[in-house]
Steps between C-alpha positions, in 0.01 A plus 500: 500500500287797601451758225567861601280785386672765292537796735511763228444472128447735206253415226466661158153602381296190419747257660357229728664345802362166625597414856388295795395716794450359849194624690555842660758607238509878455545631146568872447488698176810711572493664156241492224191282503435126492208260477514211745301191411485270800481124522191309388265434793187292518179626658264207489516380141607836357861598431590862579816708479580828669609762250612841622700799385773652714607852417830653608531489880211257554543161665306176532529212748403161359248299699575158354808328364531423131632601161437859400562699184630857527455696175661839451244758381790741445871460572489394864704398798350269760622396841393181674523425869452143619302455820688440823470147636223459759757445776704819431295709746538235772882500510542841674234403755672170574841663539381793717498304831856381432629852438324630814657214703846590366447866593384410850797268557747757367357764734535270802863409425419131426616321187221396257 
């Protein structure tokens, strides 16, 4: 079963939310401030973690998938937006020729 990101959540000061974020997830500090500690990554033989602060109104798009910790610096509200699937932008392009064909046939009096 695929786990859904929380779309909106409030955190009290000092509270920590641990969640799995797919790559290209957008996290927004809608109210207050939060510290986002990204997943552990390896560069050569050294482990590194991205650690950043989002103040009210700021957003961050994750580059890699993994478990992240979101810590409220003050009472905060965050919003998360999962990335669209890679094929989402292709669907309108694939359907466009079909809709044009239907319009052309309707204009000529033929049945599609």
